C-alpha positions, 0 to 999 in steps of 0.5 A: 140714152141719158142715165136718169138714175140719181143717186143720193148720198145722205150723211147724217153725223151725230156728235154727243159730247157728254157734259160733266156735271159740278157741285152746285154748291159748296159748305162755308169753311166753318162746316166743310165736309169730309166728302165733296161731290164727284163729276159724273161718269164719262167715256174712257175712250180718247178722240180718234185723232189724240196721240197714242203714247205707250208711256211718257218719259219726257215732260214737255210732251206729256204736259202738251198731250194733257193740255190737248185732252178734252175735259169730257175724257178721261184719260190715263198718261202712263208714266214710263217704268224705271224712268227719272222725268225732269221738270227743270223747265217745264211743270205737270198742269192738270184738266178734269178727268186726267190720271197720272200713273206710274206704270200701268198700276199706279205701283210705286215699285215701278221707280217712276220720279219727278226731278227738281223745278220749281214746281212739279204738280200745278193744280192752278190756273197755269196758262189758262184763263179759267182752272177748275178740274174735278176727278183729277189722280196722280198714282205712284209717283215719286217726287224728287229735289223740287226748288219750291213745292212738290205740290201747288194747289191754287184753284177750285178741284179735286186732287188725289195722290195715291201711293205717292213717295215724297223723300229725301230733300229740303223745301220750303213749302213741299205741300201748299195750298193758298186756294182763295175764290176772290184771290185771282183774277182768272176766277170770277166764280163768288164762294163758297168754293173748295178745293180738296186734295187727298193723299191715301198711302202716300209716304213723306221721309227724310223731309226737311225746311229749306231756306225761303230767301222771299220770305213770302212761303211762310211754311216751316212744315210738309203739308199747308193750307194758307186759306179757309177754302182747303180741305186737306185729307190723309189716309193711310199715310206715313210720316217718318224721318222729317225735321222741321225744327225752324230755320232761322230766315223764316218768320217761323221757328215752328215746325210741323207735319200739317198745318191747317189756316182754315177749312178741313183736315180729316186723318185716317189711319196714319202713322207719325215716328221719329219725326222732330218739329219744333214748336206746338207739334206734328198736327198745328189748326186754327179754330176754325178749321173742322179737324176730324181724326181717326182714332187709329192714327199712331203718334210718335215725336222723337 
């Protein structure tokens, strides 16, 4: 007799992807706040098909895995301890909810060094048609010998560098923000849009000016914002032994630690000593810049 028993298997898969809530608006640069709304909390578990890497010592593999990461997943990319990562042929880009950590705990004593390359950390469009990244962290990483930039900022979002070291090199523009909402054809979002770069517990030591053969960077200091849509925040940082006394083939003979052409600058518990800055001094801020300086900052110029 035929078996009349029917077996029906019904599978239902619900795949729920959380979304990232971004700031609905941002103030104009004349009154830029010190705090920008951050994204909502998201899962910290990567997809099951995401490669499992104990730690990274290869720049190409790290870049590929960051590009593969979904924006809605918080993912930590651990750099191997006691390693030097060659950036001569690639740079690190970012996506939202990305953490790059030197060792498991982000301690600079783990000795993770990024070496060389035109730009080491690129917070901008890169190969992506539209770029916005929020909740990006770099922890305990040492920058060494970039050709142009240790950090280039060219689009909106927020990035925090904690306990990072910038030491013993000369560059035309070590840290520079050139973000302007209508400055790139990739970004069609109307202003106001802002980018915030936070530096917490970072060391800037023995840095100097390298000639800029193109005369386009116009930077004779450590950190420069060329547009009014940037917020720079420096907390518990040390600026020591830096020498910016002007270079003949640049457009400016002035030297500084930080220069702001608008936007907002927040300083708290920083230490400046044994530096040499020609011209106007350690901090240069144009009149349309909102500057907040904590009273505990220490300044001594040699």
